C-alpha positions, 0 to 999 in steps of 0.5 A, a space after each residue: 830847423 836843424 838847429 831846434 833838432 840838435 837843441 832837442 837832442 842836447 836837452 834830452 841827453 842832459 835829461 838822461 846824464 842827470 837821470 842816470 846820474 841821480 838814479 843809476 840802479 833803478 834806472 839800470 834795473 828797468 832795463 835789465 841790468 839785474 845785478 851790477 859789480 862795483 866795476 859794473 856800477 862804474 861802468 854804468 854811471 860812465 856810460 849812461 851818465 858821462 857819455 850822455 853829458 858829453 853828448 848833450 854838450 856836443 849838440 849844444 855846441 853844434 846847434 849854436 853855430 849854423 857853420 856846425 850844424 850839419 856835422 851835428 846831424 850828420 853825426 846824429 846818423 853815425 850815432 842813431 843808425 847803428 843804435 837802431 840796426 843793434 836794437 832791431 836785431 837783438 830784440 828780434 834775436 833775445 825776444 821776448 824782451 821787456 816792453 820798455 825795449 821797444 819803446 826806447 827802439 822807438 825812441 831812438 828811431 824817431 831822431 835817426 829819421 829826423 836826422 835823415 830828413 833834414 839831410 835829404 832836405 839840406 841836399 834838395 
């Protein structure tokens, strides 16, 4: 079950990395980055392309070994918990936001809850 979770994360981050790399300006505008300077474009591609590709590789590597799967799951909690928390606070703070921000927030909550479930299941 842990390997499936980690491989799903790897696949999602790989898809996001490719999507952000091939269509960065459309994607940037859809999440609210209306105008980016050259530096901003570079930063957007680095974070939304490069970092997500790195996460895809990390998740694939941790999924491939039973010994590293727990590390991958714990990392997921460390990654997703602050993201979900920040998302909730910023949505409340900057309301109203685009509906896709709510969808993205829901999509971030799912892997957090799944990781917590896997940790609790393993500890039981």
